[in-house]
SEKOLLO-850875 format. One record per residue (C-alpha): residue number from 1; x, y, z. Coordinates in nm, 4 decimals. Layout:
# SEKOLLO-850875
- resi, x, y, z
- NUM, X, Y, Z
...
# end
This chain:
# SEKOLLO-850875
- resi, x, y, z
- 1, 2.9581, -1.6210, 1.0884
- 2, 2.9297, -1.5856, 0.7105
- 3, 2.6776, -1.7880, 0.5099
- 4, 2.9576, -1.9651, 0.3162
- 5, 3.1243, -2.0741, 0.6423
- 6, 2.7903, -2.2018, 0.7727
- 7, 2.7387, -2.4071, 0.4548
- 8, 3.0815, -2.5694, 0.4871
- 9, 3.0144, -2.6580, 0.8520
- 10, 2.6762, -2.8087, 0.7608
- 11, 2.8522, -3.0284, 0.5006
- 12, 3.0672, -3.1821, 0.7770
- 13, 3.3958, -2.9914, 0.7402
- 14, 3.5742, -2.8980, 1.0625
- 15, 3.5587, -2.5446, 1.2007
- 16, 3.9326, -2.4957, 1.1527
- 17, 3.9351, -2.6323, 0.7965
- 18, 3.6284, -2.4329, 0.6926
- 19, 3.7689, -2.1091, 0.8360
- 20, 4.0989, -2.1723, 0.6575
- 21, 3.9169, -2.2201, 0.3233
- 22, 3.7175, -1.8991, 0.3731
- 23, 4.0338, -1.7095, 0.4675
- 24, 4.2330, -1.8366, 0.1686
- 25, 3.9584, -1.7589, -0.0851
- 26, 3.8634, -1.4228, 0.0642
- 27, 3.5032, -1.5411, 0.1335
- 28, 3.4181, -1.4865, -0.2336
- 29, 3.1708, -1.7697, -0.2875
- 30, 3.1070, -2.1301, -0.1867
- 31, 3.2450, -2.2695, -0.5149
- 32, 3.5885, -2.1123, -0.4591
- 33, 3.5992, -2.2442, -0.1015
- 34, 3.5039, -2.5929, -0.2223
- 35, 3.7767, -2.5859, -0.4875
- 36, 4.0362, -2.4921, -0.2246
- 37, 3.9145, -2.7690, 0.0071
- 38, 3.9301, -3.0284, -0.2694
- 39, 4.2904, -2.9368, -0.3446
- 40, 4.4272, -2.8599, 0.0047
- 41, 4.2062, -3.0302, 0.2639
- 42, 4.4192, -3.3453, 0.2848
- 43, 4.7460, -3.1549, 0.3160
- 44, 4.6001, -2.9121, 0.5694
- 45, 4.4558, -3.1984, 0.7778
- 46, 4.7923, -3.3793, 0.7831
- 47, 4.9685, -3.0625, 0.8975
- 48, 4.7093, -3.0154, 1.1693
- 49, 4.7386, -3.3768, 1.2826
- 50, 5.1193, -3.3572, 1.2977
- 51, 5.1113, -3.0352, 1.4976
- 52, 4.8567, -3.1818, 1.7374
- 53, 5.0619, -3.4992, 1.7768
- 54, 5.3718, -3.2916, 1.8538
- 55, 5.1807, -3.0891, 2.1106
- 56, 5.0405, -3.4068, 2.2626
- 57, 5.3702, -3.5944, 2.2733
- 58, 5.5696, -3.3134, 2.4393
- 59, 5.3619, -3.2933, 2.7595
- 60, 5.3443, -3.6704, 2.7766
- 61, 5.7208, -3.6975, 2.7469
- 62, 5.7708, -3.4285, 3.0093
- 63, 5.5188, -3.5682, 3.2526
- 64, 5.5962, -3.9363, 3.1962
- 65, 5.9557, -3.9744, 3.0913
- 66, 5.9574, -4.3388, 3.1913
- 67, 5.6486, -4.4429, 2.9850
- 68, 5.6692, -4.7862, 2.8388
- 69, 5.7284, -4.8562, 2.4728
- 70, 5.3930, -5.0301, 2.4607
- 71, 5.1992, -4.7145, 2.5590
- 72, 5.3914, -4.5021, 2.3064
- 73, 5.3160, -4.7478, 2.0304
- 74, 4.9477, -4.7448, 2.1259
- 75, 4.9375, -4.3652, 2.1093
- 76, 5.1020, -4.3626, 1.7677
- 77, 4.8652, -4.6186, 1.6231
- 78, 4.5543, -4.4090, 1.7096
- 79, 4.4967, -4.2478, 1.3680
- 80, 4.1414, -4.1173, 1.4103
- 81, 3.8545, -4.0628, 1.6502
- 82, 3.5456, -4.2781, 1.6064
- 83, 3.1849, -4.2044, 1.6967
- 84, 3.0625, -4.5178, 1.8713
- 85, 2.7010, -4.4348, 1.7895
- 86, 2.7235, -4.3901, 1.4110
- 87, 3.0775, -4.5278, 1.3394
- 88, 3.1942, -4.2122, 1.1601
- 89, 3.5660, -4.1305, 1.1669
- 90, 3.7150, -3.7862, 1.2369
- 91, 4.0691, -3.6546, 1.2111
- 92, 4.0559, -3.3569, 1.4513
- 93, 3.8856, -3.2599, 1.7743
- 94, 3.7113, -2.9733, 1.5930
- 95, 3.5355, -3.2204, 1.3662
- 96, 3.4315, -3.4261, 1.6720
- 97, 3.2936, -3.1188, 1.8487
- 98, 3.1000, -3.0100, 1.5417
- 99, 2.9571, -3.3603, 1.4906
- 100, 2.8535, -3.3830, 1.8564
- 101, 2.6843, -3.0416, 1.8441
- 102, 2.5012, -3.1302, 1.5219
- 103, 2.3872, -3.4873, 1.6055
- 104, 2.3849, -3.4938, 1.9857
- 105, 2.6172, -3.7979, 1.9927
- 106, 2.8434, -3.8199, 2.2963
- 107, 3.0221, -4.1590, 2.2740
- 108, 3.3635, -4.1283, 2.1045
- 109, 3.6822, -4.3364, 2.1190
- 110, 4.0241, -4.3512, 1.9537
- 111, 4.0527, -4.5716, 1.6493
- 112, 4.3393, -4.7229, 1.4550
- 113, 4.1437, -4.6828, 1.1344
- 114, 4.2622, -4.3982, 0.9217
- 115, 4.0040, -4.1695, 0.7739
- 116, 4.0457, -4.2006, 0.4032
- 117, 4.0617, -3.8863, 0.1918
- 118, 3.7661, -3.8041, -0.0286
- 119, 3.7691, -3.9722, -0.3672
- 120, 3.6965, -3.7776, -0.6827
- 121, 3.3420, -3.9162, -0.6824
- 122, 3.2922, -3.8121, -0.3193
- 123, 3.4277, -3.4669, -0.3919
- 124, 3.1900, -3.4330, -0.6861
- 125, 2.9055, -3.5533, -0.4645
- 126, 2.9932, -3.2941, -0.1996
- 127, 3.0022, -3.0232, -0.4673
- 128, 2.6689, -3.1442, -0.6043
- 129, 2.5151, -3.1198, -0.2566
- 130, 2.6467, -2.7667, -0.2225
- 131, 2.4973, -2.6693, -0.5590
- 132, 2.1619, -2.8237, -0.4659
- 133, 2.1657, -2.6424, -0.1349
- 134, 2.2428, -2.3150, -0.3111
- 135, 1.9583, -2.3754, -0.5580
- 136, 1.7249, -2.4474, -0.2671
- 137, 1.8298, -2.1294, -0.0885
- 138, 1.7883, -1.9283, -0.4093
- 139, 1.4415, -2.0772, -0.4663
- 140, 1.3374, -1.9988, -0.1103
- 141, 1.4587, -1.6406, -0.1515
- 142, 1.2681, -1.5986, -0.4815
- 143, 0.9511, -1.7417, -0.3283
- 144, 0.9866, -1.5050, -0.0350
- 145, 1.0309, -1.2076, -0.2708
- 146, 0.7238, -1.3150, -0.4723
- 147, 0.5208, -1.3441, -0.1524
- 148, 0.6310, -0.9949, -0.0461
- 149, 0.5410, -0.8517, -0.3886
- 150, 0.2008, -1.0196, -0.3719
- 151, 0.1417, -0.8760, -0.0259
- 152, 0.2391, -0.5285, -0.1473
- 153, -0.0022, -0.5605, -0.4411
- 154, -0.2800, -0.6648, -0.2025
- 155, -0.2123, -0.3616, 0.0162
- 156, -0.2144, -0.1346, -0.2907
- 157, -0.5489, -0.2751, -0.4073
- 158, -0.6910, -0.2372, -0.0572
- 159, -0.5765, 0.1254, -0.0436
- 160, -0.7394, 0.1895, -0.3837
- 161, -1.0670, 0.0405, -0.2627
- 162, -1.0581, 0.2558, 0.0489
- 163, -1.0017, 0.5690, -0.1607
- 164, -1.2933, 0.4759, -0.3886
- 165, -1.5157, 0.4204, -0.0863
- 166, -1.4185, 0.7594, 0.0554
- 167, -1.4924, 0.9279, -0.2786
- 168, -1.8250, 0.7464, -0.3086
- 169, -1.9244, 0.8466, 0.0442
- 170, -1.8331, 1.2081, -0.0275
- 171, -2.0470, 1.2089, -0.3443
- 172, -2.3372, 1.0489, -0.1587
- 173, -2.3115, 1.3111, 0.1155
- 174, -2.3126, 1.5886, -0.1464
- 175, -2.6181, 1.4398, -0.3203
- 176, -2.7951, 1.3985, 0.0123
- 177, -2.7156, 1.7594, 0.1012
- 178, -2.8530, 1.8854, -0.2328
- 179, -3.1667, 1.6730, -0.1936
- 180, -3.2208, 1.8170, 0.1558
- 181, -3.1811, 2.1711, 0.0228
- 182, -3.4333, 2.1051, -0.2550
- 183, -3.6827, 1.9645, -0.0042
- 184, -3.6408, 2.2698, 0.2190
- 185, -3.6830, 2.5050, -0.0784
- 186, -4.0029, 2.3268, -0.1829
- 187, -4.1422, 2.3597, 0.1668
- 188, -4.0576, 2.7311, 0.1676
- 189, -4.2235, 2.7765, -0.1737
- 190, -4.5310, 2.5925, -0.0491
- 191, -4.5506, 2.8137, 0.2588
- 192, -4.5067, 3.1244, 0.0424
- 193, -4.7926, 3.0192, -0.1870
- 194, -5.0079, 2.9530, 0.1158
- 195, -4.9390, 3.3019, 0.2505
- 196, -5.0304, 3.4517, -0.0879
- 197, -5.3614, 3.2616, -0.0922
- 198, -5.4415, 3.3763, 0.2584
- 199, -5.3641, 3.7355, 0.1649
- 200, -5.5923, 3.7115, -0.1407
- 201, -5.8747, 3.5744, 0.0734
- 202, -5.8300, 3.8568, 0.3214
- 203, -5.8403, 4.1115, 0.0392
- 204, -6.1624, 3.9591, -0.0970
- 205, -6.3253, 3.9676, 0.2447
- 206, -6.2228, 4.3288, 0.2965
- 207, -6.3722, 4.4295, -0.0391
- 208, -6.6989, 4.2538, 0.0432
- 209, -6.7242, 4.4334, 0.3767
- 210, -6.6507, 4.7642, 0.2101
- 211, -6.9161, 4.7002, -0.0559
- 212, -7.1776, 4.6130, 0.2135
- 213, -7.1118, 4.9333, 0.4047
- 214, -7.1546, 5.1352, 0.0850
- 215, -7.4987, 4.9817, 0.0186
- 216, -7.6255, 5.0724, 0.3669
- 217, -7.5381, 5.4438, 0.3256
- 218, -7.8611, 5.6558, 0.2515
- 219, -7.6877, 5.9090, 0.0359
- 220, -7.4650, 5.7754, -0.2241
- 221, -7.1500, 5.9668, -0.2549
- 222, -7.0449, 6.0530, -0.6060
- 223, -6.8085, 5.8070, -0.7474
- 224, -6.4662, 5.9393, -0.7757
- 225, -6.2576, 5.7888, -1.0419
- 226, -5.9160, 5.7074, -0.9129
- 227, -5.6612, 5.6319, -1.1786
- 228, -5.5284, 5.2824, -1.1514
- 229, -5.1655, 5.2834, -1.0439
- 230, -4.9265, 5.1705, -1.3047
- 231, -4.7165, 4.8814, -1.1929
- 232, -4.3984, 4.7718, -1.3677
- 233, -4.4012, 4.4441, -1.5477
- 234, -4.3208, 4.1686, -1.2998
- 235, -4.0451, 3.9305, -1.4084
- 236, -4.1615, 3.5888, -1.5075
- 237, -4.1297, 3.3258, -1.2358
- 238, -3.9083, 3.0596, -1.3976
- 239, -3.9040, 2.7139, -1.2429
- 240, -3.6072, 2.5759, -1.4361
- 241, -3.2998, 2.6971, -1.6191
- 242, -3.0866, 2.5352, -1.8871
- 243, -2.7124, 2.5659, -1.8298
- 244, -2.4534, 2.5070, -2.1020
- 245, -2.1102, 2.4211, -1.9574
- 246, -1.7946, 2.4667, -2.1654
- 247, -1.4917, 2.2623, -2.0556
- 248, -1.1259, 2.3669, -2.1021
- 249, -1.0768, 2.1227, -2.3934
- 250, -1.3614, 2.2834, -2.5905
- 251, -1.6273, 2.0182, -2.5250
- 252, -1.9657, 2.1193, -2.3840
- 253, -2.2304, 1.9729, -2.1537
- 254, -2.5896, 2.0868, -2.1173
- 255, -2.8083, 2.0217, -1.8150
- 256, -3.1343, 2.1573, -1.6703
- 257, -3.1483, 2.2680, -1.3076
- 258, -3.4159, 2.4051, -1.0788
- 259, -3.4175, 2.7828, -1.0614
- 260, -3.3898, 2.7613, -0.6837
- 261, -3.0978, 2.5179, -0.6865
- 262, -2.7675, 2.6494, -0.5624
- 263, -2.4674, 2.7036, -0.7864
- 264, -2.3007, 2.4229, -0.5857
- 265, -2.5299, 2.1773, -0.7673
- 266, -2.3766, 2.2846, -1.0987
- 267, -2.0257, 2.2418, -0.9552
- 268, -2.1092, 1.8895, -0.8337
- 269, -2.2545, 1.8010, -1.1749
- 270, -1.9292, 1.9136, -1.3401
- 271, -1.7167, 1.7111, -1.0970
- 272, -1.9125, 1.3916, -1.1619
- 273, -1.9527, 1.4197, -1.5408
- 274, -1.6552, 1.6020, -1.6936
- 275, -1.4559, 1.3925, -1.9433
- 276, -1.1625, 1.6223, -2.0187
- 277, -0.9321, 1.4998, -1.7378
- 278, -0.6358, 1.2676, -1.7972
- 279, -0.6900, 0.9231, -1.6377
- 280, -0.9950, 1.0613, -1.4532
- 281, -0.7794, 1.2388, -1.1933
- 282, -0.9821, 1.5233, -1.0343
- 283, -0.8364, 1.8744, -1.0209
- 284, -0.9594, 2.2056, -0.8758
- 285, -1.1447, 2.4388, -1.1121
- 286, -1.3381, 2.7667, -1.1256
- 287, -1.6755, 2.8544, -1.2779
- 288, -1.7236, 3.1866, -1.4571
- 289, -1.9435, 3.3605, -1.7105
- 290, -1.8115, 3.4623, -2.0501
- 291, -1.9634, 3.8077, -2.1027
- 292, -1.9654, 4.0005, -1.8869
- 293, -1.6793, 3.8011, -1.7333
- 294, -1.7464, 3.7046, -1.3733
- 295, -1.5673, 3.4424, -1.1597
- 296, -1.7971, 3.3069, -0.8888
- 297, -1.6696, 3.3049, -0.5302
- 298, -1.7221, 3.0404, -0.2607
- 299, -2.0007, 3.2477, -0.1025
- 300, -2.1894, 3.2653, -0.4329
- 301, -2.1890, 2.8840, -0.4636
- 302, -2.4451, 2.8804, -0.1809
- 303, -2.6849, 3.1176, -0.3669
- 304, -2.9745, 3.0018, -0.5928
- 305, -2.9317, 3.0185, -0.9686
- 306, -3.2157, 3.2709, -1.0157
- 307, -3.0555, 3.5108, -0.7671
- 308, -2.7293, 3.4891, -0.9620
- 309, -2.9135, 3.5752, -1.2865
- 310, -2.8575, 3.2335, -1.4468
- 311, -3.2238, 3.1811, -1.5564
- 312, -3.3907, 3.0908, -1.7873
- 313, -3.0573, 2.9877, -1.9504
- 314, -2.6890, 3.0608, -1.9169
- 315, -2.3462, 2.9678, -2.0450
- 316, -2.0758, 2.8890, -1.7885
- 317, -1.7043, 2.8424, -1.8508
- 318, -1.4823, 2.5966, -1.6584
- 319, -1.1190, 2.6976, -1.6025
- 320, -0.8324, 2.5683, -1.3872
- 321, -0.8116, 2.7126, -1.0392
# end
């Protein structure tokens, strides 16, 4: 059942009359159906009543050929069907059935009162009700669409928050990992210094024992001069390094790092602080030196900066991956 047909039935038109209006107007819109009903409803109802009367009279004449003139006159004078519960008049059985289904009324009887056709004011009132109903339906549809748009916006905001939380958690995990690596490196440096101190103490003790044995010897052996071995200059032990980072748009950033920090720390610093991206959207990148040109691999990101030769200072270039 189309929505226009349903509207006509809700307004009180019979099933047959409403279907005829929809058929004649091609189910274009409710206004066209209403216009057809206003012009043709009375004529169509009279044709329907005449056809029904002819169908009713033929079986009666065949079954009761000797019916009295009084009964025939009574049948002719019944011009409508009346609802005994609300006193509404109906022309056809379809209207009665629709009214009974809609209101639940069940007491009907024939009536000699003729159902008057709609006046111009009543037709205008019916049309006004249809327009109000259409406005109400349109308003309900717009409110439903607004509610759906609001729900979609809420879901989009929620998805954005979840993405931000995931990014924040990832950054926190990276920072925690770097902090753990620094702590482990400090412990290793502390243990290394402790081993050096112990070795120095052992060397001192050995020299003292050697000197005591030399004093107890009765004949002093001639001192033999042994040339001191020449040792190459030891590289200076740098604790920090200053890294200058050049971004693809020409801007630079400078940051100090521990000499034992991994190259991954520099990559994380670039990810969190670069300002050359459109709308802040992250993108993959590579880190390389300028001269001699060297692009660092994934394995080298796990190596300390001093091992990679990036102390006491270095210049790194950022390029798209």
